[in-house]
C-alpha positions, -999 to +999 in steps of 0.1 A: -297+023-028-305+056-013-317+082-041-291+115-039-301+146-041-293+179-057-296+211-052-326+223-069-312+244-094-292+220-106-299+211-148-281+182-168-253+205-178-240+220-145-241+187-130-223+171-157-193+196-155-192+195-120-195+160-114-155+149-121-148+179-092-175+168-068-164+129-070-133+137-065-136+157-037-158+130-020-135+103-027-109+125-013-127+128+021-133+088+016-099+084+014-087+101+041-113+084+065-106+052+053-068+055+060-070+070+093-056+051+122-083+054+142-122+067+133-127+106+133-147+132+143-156+160+118-136+187+135-108+166+130-116+156+091-127+193+086-091+205+096-077+175+075-097+179+043-096+219+041-129+215+023-155+240+033-178+231+062-210+232+042-191+214+017-179+186+036-209+177+054-227+167+023-204+146+014-200+128+045-241+126+052-240+112+008-208+087+019-228+077+056-264+071+032-245+052+010-227+029+033-193+037+021-187+053+059-202+048+093-215+076+122-206+057+150-231+058+185-200+090+201-201+108+164-167+095+148-167+087+111-154+054+103-153+030+072-188+013+065-200-020+060-202-014+021-169+000+015-150-032+031-175-052+008-160-034-023-127-039-005-127-073-005-139-082-033-114-057-051-086-080-028-108-114-037-105-104-080-069-087-080-053-107-108-021-099-095-028-112-058-044-144-079-012-155-100+015-145-067-005-167-037+005-202-042+046-183-049+041-165-013+032-197+003+056-216-015+081-188+001+058-191+039+068-228+034+106-223+030+112-195+059+083-198+083+078-160+087+058-138+078+055-131+038+047-096+024+034-092-012+035-052-019+026-030-049+043+005-058+013+037-058+028+070-059+049+070-026+039+040-006+040+005-011+000-010-005+002-046+009-019-068-017-016-100+003-005-116+033+008-149+046+012-148+087+037-165+101+037-199+120+053-182+152+034-170+184+047-134+177+032-121+141+034-093+124+004-066+128+007-055+093-028-058+076-037-063+037-047-029+023-022-005+042-001+012+028+039+023+043+066+044+028+086+030+004+116+049+019+122+028+046+104-005+043+124-038+024+092-042-003+094-001-012+132-004-014+130-031-041+103-023-057+120+012-064+153-003-076+140-015-110+124+020-116+143+042-146+163+066-132+142+095-141+110+085-125+130+073-097+142+113-092+110+131-098+094+102-070+129+107-049+119+148-050+091+140-035+099+123+001+101+142+028+125+113+047+106+109+078+126+094+102+104+062+117+136+049+141+177+057+141+179+032+110+158+056+081+172+070+058+173+107+062+179+115+024+183+110-012+217+111-018+214+083+014+185+062-002+201+061-037+235+052-022+210+016-012+195+013-043+228+012-061+235-014-045+200-032-042+202-033-077+238-052-080+223-080-056+189-080-064+174-079-032+172-055-002+168-052+039+144-034+062+174-027+092+152-017+115+134+012+093+102+018+096+096+004+126+120-012+157+124-045+159+112-056+127+133-069+098+126-080+063+146-090+030+125-079-003+131-088-040+112-071-066+089-082-092+090-064-122+067-063-152+064-032-173+044-045-195+014-048-175+024-022-154+035-038-123+064-026-099+056-045-069+076-063-044+079-098-024+094-100+010+102-123+046+095-105+074+103-110+113+112-097+147+147-089+150+151-112+177+143-137+161+158-131+124+186-118+123+202-104+098+224-132+084+196-153+083+179-129+060+211-130+041+206-168+034+170-161+030+176-136+003+180-167-024+142-179-020+133-141-019+145-137-053+133-172-067+096-164-055+098-127-073+113-145-104+090-165-103+057-143-100+075-121-128+072-153-151+037-162-143+023-127-143+034-131-189+026-164-191-015-155-172-019-126-177-010-119-212+007-097-236-005-062-215-004-032-227 
């Protein structure tokens, strides 16, 4: 590992006092680059991060030096190989993902379409695992990607099991960006659907995040382990009718309940 350099007048006390703030800013830069759809130039990162030019340059230099970011020949920053290795190891060791995996495979065998496992993280759903469809046309989703909770099946399923106060606080933060004509545009619209999801135990994505993509999802609620998540079956609208999703809702709920049971058994009593 390359040696980090600090200003000459740094002492132990000052470094300790500033470490959290400095680390947080560097992580913010790392997250900005690693979650961007395409590699970013310095000027783009500068505009998005809001950090001073000199500070940002130091953070980027250190992140490149440590292999967490890579500076491409066209002077764009992208995730580095060391960061990808960290991510790969984290996915492999994620206990929740490991517990859910056999149930995802069973659900895939029963439906033949793409199966996703996602966990609630703030206003987003982070996809922890995916079993690809057997069909020729497949989903372009990727493990580790994030999607808004209010316009995805897994997201709405996860929201449905939150305590009302936490749900209200979270919905107050939503921007309700209209990705498609069927995306919810207000908290009242979303809440009306979530009440239905609570009653039936599953949620749909009716081409709300991406045109031409539908899914049915069920919540996974393991409060003793701090897990609020969901599992879904997803397919293209031309191949998967809403009537078919209604039929699959039964097996999706069964998979979610099986995952909940295994989480309690295999992960212990929790907190």
